[in-house]
C-alpha positions, 0 to 999 in steps of 0.5 A: 548518491541521491538525496531526493526520490525523483534522483534515482531517474536522473541518475540512471539516466546519465550513466546508462541511457538507453537501458529500458526503465518500463515495459507496459503492453508493447511499449518500451521506455528507456531512461533518456526517455523516462528522465525527460517525460518526468521533467515535462510533466514536473514544469507543467506542474509548476506551470498550473501554479503548484507551490512547495509542497502542495499537494498533487493526486493520481488516480489512474491504473498502472499505465506510463502517465501514472510514473510519469506524475508520481516522478513528475510530482516529486521533481517540481517539489510538490508531494505526490498522493497515489491513490488506489484505482480500485477506491469508490468515489467516496473514498477518493474524495475523502482522500482528496480533502484530506490531503488539500489536494491541487492537482488531480491526474486521472481520466475521463471515465474515473472523472465522470463518476468523482464529479458530484464529489468535486464540487466539495474540493474547495482546494482542487484547482486543476485537473489533468486528463489522460485520456482523450475524448471530446469537451462534450463529454465532460460534466461542467466543474468549477476546476480546470480540465487539461489534456495531458499532452498539452499539460506535458509539453509546457515549453515556458522555462519554469523553474522547480522548486527546491526542496530536501531530504527531509520536505515531504515527498507523499502521501500514502493512504491506509485504513486506520482503527478510527474509520478514514483512511489515515495518510501517511506523510513520507519525505524523500529521506524515508523513499529514497532510504528504503529503496536503497535498503530493500535493493541491499537485500534482494541484490537489486541491480541494473540487470533485474526486470520486477514485475509491477503487480501490487497498487501503487498506492501500496508501499510495496507496489510504490517500492517495485518502481523506488526499488527498480530505479534505484539499481537502474533496473526496468520496472513492467508495469501490469493490472492483471485479470487473471492470477495466470496473466501474472505467470505468461506476464513473467515469462513474456518479459523474462521477469526476475523478480515479482512481490505479491500479497499471500492471497495472490500467491495462494492463486499462483501457487496451484498454477503451472509454471512454464519452463520459460518463467521458471529459469528468470526468476530469480526471487520472489517476495511476500508482504502485507501478510503471513504467508501459508507455510503450504503455499511457501513449500508449494512454490519451492518446489513450483519454483526450485532455483527461486529466491524466497523472501518472506517480508513484513512491512509497515506504511508508516515505515515502509518496510521494516524485517526479512526473512534470508531465503536460506532460513526459510525450511528452518523457520518458515513462519517468521518475519525475520530481522530487521532491514538494513540502516532499521533496528526492530525493538520488541518492548512490553507495555512498560516500555522495556524491551522483551526477554527472548520469546516474551511477547511485545509490541514491535518498534521500528527505529531509524531513517525509514520512519515516516514524518506521522498522519498528515493533519492528524496530530492526535494518532500521530502522538499516538503511534509515533513516540520516542525510541526506547533506550536502555538506563544512561544512554543519553536523551533522545528526540528521535521518534520510533513507530509503535506498530501496533502489532505483538511479536516475539524475538527467540534466542537467535533473533528471528521475529514472529508475528504474534497478532494485531493490537487493536482492531485492524483487519489484514486482509488480502494484504489490505489493512482494512478499518472495520469501522469504515465497513460498519459506516456503510453498512449503517447507511444500508438502512438494514442494519441497527448496529453492526461488527465488522471482525477479521477471522482466519482465513487461509486464502486471504489472512482474514476474512470479513466477517460482519454481524448485524441486527437488522433495523425494524423495517428490515426483513431478515430472511433468506435474502437479506445477508445477500441484500447487505453483501451487494449493498457493500459491493457497490459502496466499498471495494472488493477487498473490503466487502464482507466475506459472510453476514449473520444476523444476530437479536443483539450484539455484546457490550463492554463495560464502556458501552461499546460493542465488545469486540473481542469477545466476539472474535473469540467467539466466532474465531473458528467461524471460517475453520474449513478454510482455515485449515 
């Protein structure tokens, strides 16, 4: 069995070299070609003086070079850092600095947007550009600029760095409750175990064709690649413009497996599914938030032959639970049971397992628990702690991930999500830090104080309401809210932009002098009520 994540590709290339691995637009890449492309990129990285475990960031939309670079970094013995192409330059800058990225793979247009930020990335020494263009179009930078075609055709006899399954393979950045995104450090063992676990309960096989619509920087998006490659299946790469594009792509490529987040399913449920799509789609999956029962029922009606898997996952542990399709009609609001090779506990404040239907914190133990947060020992110590054990059990140094999510388990062992235990917002399948939104609002010069709240919303899971007290120089007229939203759109990805702004004379504070988010959440709980029915 493969020990390292790129070994999945090598295994498939050895057994089924002519089988399709990637479909991108009108191009097809088989496993032999994929293995060669990954090997070429890996040699290029090592020739560019990447050391074992050093970080290689990939800031591109979904395309062939994105896949080659991710797995090429792993094959070289480095660590890949996929960056969501929706992020703004200052967010990319944070990731590059925080991860201490040494090589960046991107395009010319993205490089031009980043040029001012890269002056403050001293560890970055090489930038690989995947598109063609003249040298006069590029900004003057301290980093060496390399053409991808030349970079990946390196013929030097290089020695790739030797790694084992416990070594760092990837850092996935996810928003944290303290502001800036946190880097979740994943080992090869985490990624391999996660792919094999998911493939086992989805019953993936070499004949499957998965559609990758989620960002590859998102754990569930990356899983579309790793799960497919683990069984020698094929992946269709798609950055869609309209939801209808997803359905058309399913029909065109005869996709058998599709994973998405609730906001996309809420849009897809009301569209027409042609017979070509209905007949080929073996299963669909939901993750990144609870799927409204009305959406589940609509999808069941539209796709009567398709199995629906409701899933729950943590970036810190990749996947955690799934609800088998045969339980969907009985308990459509459940997040299911533990995935294979994982144990899920429900624990009270004293670290003891909860009784049936007693709310508690979800704790995940097993091979999928990540290495912790990159360069953040304090937050790692908070979230990654010894696994609770029954009295009399042998002591263990094994760490579990304490999710920060409150759940309950029914008498039959099925789990139900209740709420977040911290202030994180879960919208459009993304985790959003309220602090990060508030920092951008502060930079606008329009708000004295602000509080970003995640409130129930039927389509988005949660929508962001921004409460602000204006600065003395600001004029809180009818144009004030729109000016703030426009500023946010300029400096934040679309999923982080507030859905509404409300001006307040003051914001309540708790006994510690902090803005009382709990009180505000209760007061405005029904703000999007007409959309939350």
